[in-house]
N, C-alpha and C positions, 0 to 999 in steps of 0.2 A: 420738876425733879423732886422725887419722893424724900430723898435725904443727900447729903453730900457725898455719900459713898455708893451712890448708885452708878453703876457701870453699863453703858449702852454698847450693844453689838449691832452691826449692820453688814449683809452681805454686799460684797464688792469683789467681782472676779478678775478685774483688769484695771489698767492705768488709762483706759480710754476716757477723755476728758468728760464727755457727756455722761457716762455711767458714774464716774467719781463725783460729779456735781450733784447728780440725783441722790447718790448714796450719802455723801456728806450732808445734804440737806436733811434727809430723812434721819440720820444719826443724831444731828443737832437738835431737831425737833422733838426727839425722844426725851432729851434731858432740859427742855424748856426753850430752845432756840438760841441763836447767837446773842440775841439781844438781853439775855440774862446775864451775859458776861462782858459785853462791851457797849459803850455809849458813844453817840455821834461825837467826832472830833478827838476821840482819844488815840494815843500812839499805843499800838499793839505789836509787841515783839513776837514774831513767830520763831521758835527755836527748834530747828531740826536736828537731826545727827548728821554731822559733817565729818565722820570719822577721819577719812582719807580721800586721796584722789582717785575715785572709782567711778564707773558708769553706772546709771541707774539700774541697769539688768542685773548688776552684780549682787544686789541687795544688801549691800554694805551701808549704805546711806539712805536717809529718807527719801522718797521718790518726789521729784520736783512737781509732778502733777498733783499729788496729794496737797501740797502746799499752795498750788495755784487755785484749788478749789476752795480752800480756806480763805485765800485773798479775795476772790469774787464775792464770797459771802460777807467778809468783813467790809468792803466797799459798798456793798448794799445796805450797811448799817451806818455808813458815814464815817467808819474808822480809817485810821491812817497806819496801815501795816508797813512793817520792815522786817528784814529776815537776818539773823545773826546766829553764829555759833564759833566756838573755838576748837578746830580739829587738832589732830597730832601735830606736835611742833616740828617733826621732821619734813613737813611739805609745806611749801608756800601757799597761803590761803587763797591766792588768786588761782592757782592751778586746781586747787579743789572746788571752787566755784565754777570753772570752766568745764572740768571733766564731769562733775556731777550733774551738769545740766542747769544749775541755779543760776549762773550768770545769764544765759539766754532767756530762761523763764522770768526772771525778775526785770530784765530789761523790757521785755514783752509787755510786762504788767504795769512798768513804770513804778516799780517798788525798790526801796534801797537795799543794797546788801551792806551790812555794817561789819568791819574788821573789829573784833573785841580786843585785839592784841594792840590796836593803835587808839583805843578810845579812853583809856584811863581806868583805874580801878580803885576800890576801896577795901582797906584791910579789916578782918575781923578775927576775933577770938572767941569761939563758941565750943562749949563742952570739951575745952582743952586742946582745941585744934585751931591752928592759925591758917588762914587763907585768904585770898582776895576775890571780890566779885567785881566783873567788868562793869562799869558805869552804866551802859545802855540797858543791862539787865535790871539794874536798880532804878534807872530813871523811867522805864517803861510804865504806861498806866496799866497795861494789861499784858501778861505773859501767856502765850499759847505754846505749849510744850508738844512737839511732834516727833516722837521716837519711831524708830524702826524696831520691829519685833525680832529680836535676835538672841541667840544664846552667846555666852561670854565664857571664856576659859577662866578667868579669875573670879568673877561674881556669878556665874552660872546663867543669870539673866541680864540682859541690858534692856531696860524698858523705860517707863516714865520717870522713876526716880533717879536712876543712873544717868539719864540723859542730861540731867541738870549739872553734872560733873563739867559739862562744857560752859558753864558759867564762870569758871575759873579760867582766866586767860593765859595764854603762852606756855613758857617753859615752867611756870609754878606747878603745873599738873605733873610733870616729871619728877619735880622736886618732892612733891607730896607722896608720890610712890616711894621715894627713897626714905623719907621721914616715918612712914607708917607702912612697913614692909609686910606686916602679917595681914592675912584676910580678915580676921576679926577687926583689926584696927582700921583697915581701909574701908570695911563696911560701915563703922561708926563715923568715919570721916564723910563718906557719902550722904549718911543721915543727917549730919550736922550741916553740910552744904544745902540740901534739900530743905531743912527747916528754916534756913535763912532766906532762901528765895523759892517758896513753894509757888508753882504755876496756878494761874487761876483756871486754866482748862488744859486737859490733857488728851490729845487726839493721836492714837497710835496707828502706824502704818503696817497693817497686817494683810495687805494684798498679797504681797509676796515677802515672806520673811527669810530668816536663816536659822538652820539648825546643824547640829554637830558642832564642830570646834570654832565657833564664832569668837569674835564679832566681825573677823575679816576673812578668815579661812574656812569657814563652814560651807555649807551647801544650800543654795536658795531651794525654798520650797513654797508652793502655791498654798497660801492659807485662806485667801478669799474673803477677808474681813477688815472693816475698820472699828475701832473701839474708842470710846470716849467716857471721861469722867472728870468731874471737879477734883476728885481725890486720886493722886498719883499712886499712892499705896495700894488702894482698892483695885485700881487698874492693873498693877503690877501683880497682885494676888489672883486676879481673874486670869491673866495671861499664863501664870503658874498652872491654874487649874487646867485651862486648855491644852498646855504642853505636857501635862502630867509630870511637872517639875515639883519636888518637895520644897515648899516656901522656906523651911528651916535652912535648906543649903545656901539661900541667897543671902549674904552677910549683912545686907543693910535692912532687911524687912523686919527682923526682929527688933531692931532698935527704934522702928517707927510704928510699932503696934503697941496700942495702950497697955496691954496685959503683957507684953513680952512675948506672946506667942502668937505668930501670924496666923495659925489655924483658927485661933478665936475670932479674929477680926473678919477671917473668911465668912464666919456664919453670919455676920451682919452686914454683908454687902448684898444690895438689891440689883437684880438684873432687869435691863429694860431692852426694848427692841427685840431683835431676832433672838431665839432660843440659843443660850450657850451650848446645849447639848448638841446643836447642830454643827458646831465648830470644834469640837473636841478632836484633836489631830491625832490620826493613827500613824503609827511607825516614825513617830517624832524622835529625833536623836539627840539626846541630852550631850553636853560636853563630855569629855573622856575624864575630866577632873571632878565630875559631880560626886562620886562617892568620897573622893579626898576632902571635899569641902564639907562633908558631913560629920568628920572626926572633930570631936570637941577641942577647942582651942588649947585647953590645959594639957590634954593628951599629946597634941601636936608639938607643945613646947618641950615635953619630956623627952619625946622621941625624935627631937629635931635632926640629929645626925642621920637618921634613918628615914626621915619623912621629908621629901623634897619633890619639887616639880622644876625641871630645867628644859631650856631649849635644846633642840638637835636640828642642825641645818643641813639639808640635803642637796643633792647635786642640782636641784633647781636654781640655787642662789646665783643671782646675777651680778653680785659684788656691788650693790648700789650703796651700801653703807647705812641705810636707814635704820637697820637694828642696832649698829654701833652708836648713831647719834640719838636714838631713842631709848637707850639703856640708862636708866637713873643712876646706876651704880657702877658704871663703866665696866661692867663684867665682861663685855664683848669688845674685841679689837682685832685690827688686821695685822698679821704678822709680817707681810711684806711692806715695804715702803712705798710701792706703787699701789697699794691698796686692791690688789687683785687677788682671786681666790676666796675662799670662804672665811668669814670672821672666826676666831678662835673664842671660846668661852673659858672663864676663869669661874669654875662653879662655886669656889669658896666665896665669891663675891656675889653671885647671883641669888636674888630674893624671890624668884619665882613669880615676878609680877605680870608675866605675859606681854609686856610692852613691846618685846621685839617680834612676837608672834602677830601683834595686832597690826604693826605697821609694815610687814613685809609684803611688798606688792606681788611677789612671785609665788607665794604660799609655799616657801622653801622651809619654813619653821614649824616643826612639831614639838609641842611641850611633852616631854617623856617625864615619867614617873619613877621613883626608886622602887626597888623591889618589894618593899613592905606596902607602899600604896598600891603597886600592881596586885599584890595579893587581896589587898581590901577591895579593889575594884572588881576582882574576879569572884569575891565571896558573895554569899547572900545577904550582906548587911542591908538592912531596910533603909 
């Protein structure tokens, strides 16, 4: 590996086990091989994206075959892998394991699936933020972070850095949204969590990603690549480049760049493996909230009554109540005692965190913007 900010790319067109294993091997060899990161006998935590109980083909969660390929290589090096993540608190973890295919895959590979909600946590106060990290994350000898390449309505991109938010267990994630409701503050929080538990290796599942209004209601898109780096920030900046996303719109990247300007760090990232130019994605759809996230925080504060993003619930609603349970500020509620019909929004309480949009299994929730934000979106603002 030339430097810690080297990002490797490798072609991989499908989740066929043989193709994935070959592509994963080439990818890792480009950055020095798995032996650079793990030693015989070490406990290695593989941290996928377990957002919710969705099937692998929906491109909402990390594909289990990508993790299987990593497990095979780790075993060849004598390491002891286990898999863990903390998904949305409105869905039981056992249901997530089963529907995503990880329960069957880990059973077949004889690899433990660890529930972070039941494993204890340690509290920290960093950069003014208080949060807890699950003990299995802290106790692992090596952390391999395996995000799904997706857009995100709140943070624009959910890549390697954002994936470490899952190190925070259980209901605390919902409370952190409540305590830090603005996008700039939430971005600083994500950066603080990442600084506490930076992964040793990041491998992005970009075989099939998601664009549009992710992280759960977007559109699957064939991307055809795997990407890896020791540096999660460098990896995310490379993903921004491939997706034509302005990194300044991703709220955590500015706080993790030495100069304060992610564009400057981009200049120092070295590419390895397949040419990045061969992966630049045409017709990639950014989230509808992209331009809103580019408005300076101080201006948003001044224009707060006129600058907002809030959920709108369509007739697709199945009255499952996940959005009500997942709202950190109780802005959504059922009017009827029998909890039938669509939940109702109290917009004065809403903080625009997109949690309801994220957990809706029916894709019934659209995040709508105020008229002023709609004008900004339609303008030619750079």
